[in-house]
C-alpha positions as CSV (number, residue, x, y, z in Angstrom):
1,M,49.5,210.1,-29.6
2,S,48.9,211.7,-25.8
3,N,51.1,210.8,-22.7
4,Q,47.7,210.5,-21.4
5,V,47.1,207.8,-23.9
6,R,50.0,205.9,-23.1
7,Q,49.5,205.2,-19.9
8,F,45.9,204.5,-19.5
9,A,46.3,202.2,-22.2
10,D,48.9,200.5,-20.0
11,A,46.6,200.3,-17.2
12,A,43.9,198.6,-19.1
13,E,45.7,196.2,-20.4
14,E,46.8,195.1,-17.3
15,F,43.4,195.2,-15.4
16,C,42.3,192.9,-18.5
17,S,45.7,190.2,-17.9
18,W,45.1,190.4,-14.6
19,A,40.7,189.6,-15.2
20,E,41.8,187.2,-18.1
21,A,44.3,184.7,-15.2
22,N,43.3,182.9,-12.6
23,P,42.5,184.5,-9.2
24,E,44.7,184.8,-6.4
25,D,43.8,184.2,-2.6
26,Q,41.3,186.7,-1.9
27,R,43.0,189.0,0.5
28,N,45.2,189.6,-2.7
29,Q,42.7,190.2,-4.7
30,V,41.2,192.7,-2.8
31,L,44.3,194.0,-3.1
32,T,44.7,194.3,-6.5
33,A,41.6,195.0,-7.6
34,L,41.5,198.2,-5.1
35,Q,45.0,199.6,-6.7
36,H,43.9,198.5,-10.5
37,L,40.5,200.7,-10.0
38,S,42.1,203.5,-8.2
39,N,44.6,203.3,-11.0
40,L,42.2,203.4,-14.1
41,Y,40.2,206.2,-12.2
42,R,42.9,208.4,-11.2
43,L,43.7,208.0,-15.4
44,A,40.8,208.2,-17.1
45,L,40.0,211.6,-15.5
46,A,43.3,213.3,-17.1
47,L,42.1,211.7,-20.6
48,P,42.0,213.8,-23.2
49,E,38.3,214.9,-25.4
50,L,40.2,212.8,-28.6
51,F,37.5,211.4,-30.5
52,G,38.1,208.5,-33.8
53,E,35.6,206.8,-35.5
54,Q,36.8,203.9,-35.2
55,D,33.5,201.1,-34.0
56,S,35.3,198.5,-31.5
57,R,34.5,195.0,-32.0
58,D,31.6,193.9,-29.6
59,I,32.7,191.9,-26.4
60,S,30.5,189.0,-26.5
61,H,28.7,187.5,-24.1
62,E,30.5,184.3,-23.7
63,E,34.0,186.9,-23.0
64,W,31.8,188.7,-21.0
65,K,30.5,185.5,-18.5
66,Q,34.3,183.9,-18.2
67,V,34.9,187.1,-16.2
68,F,32.1,187.6,-14.4
69,V,32.6,183.9,-13.3
70,R,36.4,184.9,-13.1
71,F,35.3,187.5,-10.6
72,G,33.3,184.9,-7.9
73,S,36.3,183.6,-6.7
74,L,36.2,187.5,-5.3
75,P,35.0,186.7,-0.9
76,F,31.7,188.6,-1.4
77,N,29.8,189.5,-4.6
78,Y,26.6,191.3,-3.7
79,Y,26.9,194.9,-1.8
80,S,24.4,197.8,-0.8
81,Q,24.6,201.0,-3.3
82,S,22.4,204.0,-3.1
83,V,22.8,207.5,-5.0
84,P,24.4,210.2,-3.4
85,Q,22.7,212.5,-4.6
86,E,19.3,211.3,-3.0
87,V,18.9,211.8,0.8
88,P,17.1,210.1,2.3
89,G,17.4,207.2,-0.5
90,E,17.2,203.7,-1.2
91,S,19.2,201.2,-1.3
92,S,20.4,198.8,-4.2
93,L,21.7,195.5,-4.1
94,A,25.4,196.2,-6.4
95,D,26.9,192.6,-7.6
96,L,30.8,192.9,-7.1
97,A,31.7,190.4,-9.9
98,D,29.3,192.6,-12.4
99,D,31.2,195.4,-11.8
100,L,34.8,194.4,-12.2
101,A,33.4,191.8,-15.9
102,D,31.8,195.4,-16.8
103,I,34.5,197.4,-16.7
104,W,36.8,194.2,-18.7
105,R,34.5,195.1,-21.0
106,D,34.4,198.3,-21.9
107,L,38.4,198.8,-21.3
108,K,38.7,196.3,-23.2
109,S,36.7,196.9,-25.9
110,G,38.9,200.6,-26.2
111,L,42.3,198.3,-25.4
112,L,41.2,196.6,-28.6
113,L,41.0,199.5,-31.0
114,F,44.4,201.1,-29.4
115,Q,46.0,197.7,-29.7
116,S,44.8,198.1,-33.8
117,G,46.6,201.5,-34.1
118,Y,43.2,203.4,-33.5
119,A,44.3,205.2,-30.6
120,E,42.1,209.2,-30.6
121,A,38.7,206.3,-31.5
122,A,39.9,204.3,-28.3
123,C,40.4,207.2,-25.6
124,W,37.0,208.2,-27.0
125,K,35.6,204.8,-26.1
126,W,37.5,205.1,-22.7
127,R,36.6,207.9,-22.0
128,G,32.9,208.0,-23.9
129,S,31.6,204.7,-21.6
130,F,34.0,206.3,-18.2
131,W,31.4,209.0,-17.5
132,S,28.2,206.8,-18.9
133,H,29.2,203.9,-17.3
134,W,32.3,201.5,-15.9
135,G,33.1,204.4,-13.3
136,E,30.2,204.4,-11.6
137,H,31.2,200.8,-11.2
138,A,34.4,201.4,-10.3
139,S,34.0,203.8,-8.1
140,G,31.4,201.3,-6.5
141,A,33.5,198.8,-6.2
142,L,36.2,200.9,-4.7
143,Y,33.8,201.8,-2.1
144,A,32.9,197.7,-1.8
145,L,36.4,196.4,-1.9
146,H,37.8,199.1,1.0
147,S,34.5,198.6,3.3
148,W,35.0,194.9,3.3
149,H,39.1,195.6,3.4
150,S,38.9,197.7,6.5
151,R,36.5,194.8,8.4
152,Q,38.6,192.4,8.3
153,E,40.1,191.0,11.6
154,G,43.5,191.8,11.6
155,A,43.7,193.4,7.9
156,A,47.6,194.9,7.7
157,I,47.9,198.0,5.5
158,P,49.4,196.9,2.5
């Protein structure tokens, strides 16, 4: 197993544990989310092109909903988002809790494969879902969280 896959698995496990835990105070939640998302995004870019045939367990809607509700404790839920390549573009409404819960679902699914000894299949799942799904959620959430934090009165540089 490559070092990149192991590092990503560790970061995915940390994110999933945080997502499944009770929320901290709002400012710490924002900073923690920024740290997790930045690290995951960076590590996802380095994942190798591995293939594994094992299917992951589906994450139920009830499991996803628990994480979604947990992320409702963040200081805001909705933010404006547009497609950067469409200039001028129309804005749409994005939901931070949905972003983070969707990221959790994609990472958790791969993590269950990884923990079952299917590192190649986990890597395939993480890399594919990064480019097709959770990477957009992560980049949108990063921008929204960064923007919120930088605009807070007296926000200290972490």
